[in-house]
N, C-alpha and C positions, 0 to 999 in steps of 0.2 A: 502494499498501500505506499501512496506516495504522501511524503510528509506536508504538503502543503493541502491535501485533501483532510487530515485531520486538522489542520488551523484554521479551518474558517467558521467564520461566525453565523451561526445558523437560528433564525426565530421560529418556534413553535407557537400557534396561539389556540390549538385545540387540546385542551386535557388529554382526551385519548391518545392522542399522537403523541404527546408530552410523556405518557404512561410505556408508553409501548416503546417510544423510542430508548427512555432509561431502563427498559425492562432487557431489551437488546443488547446495551453497553455493557448490563450487569451478566447478563449468560456470555460474552465473548471472554470474560476473566478467567470462565471457568474452563476454553475450550482449549485442547490443547495445539501447539505449532505443528503444521503440517508441514513435509520436507516436500518438495516441487522436482520433478524431473523434468528437465528440458528437452524437446523432442528436436530443436535447433540449435545449432552453435551460434553465440553471442557475438557479435563484432561492435565494437566503439566506433565508431568512423567522427574526423571532424566536419566541423560544417560547410567548411568549402568542399566539402568530397559527397554531400549527401545527394546531390543530382546524379554522379557516376555512379552512383552504389543502385540507385534507383530507375538507372538507364534502360533495361533489359525485363523491367516490371510494365 
């Protein structure tokens, strides 16, 4: 998960939505972290090479 998505400010005006959001956050504290198997190799590219990277797609 991206750090920026965690740091966003949200406004919940509905009590039911507020309770369900709080419940979902509480439930995530008890879940175990899962390992991820990547199907493709990850590649880091510089911003200058983005066009070249996607040239064949």
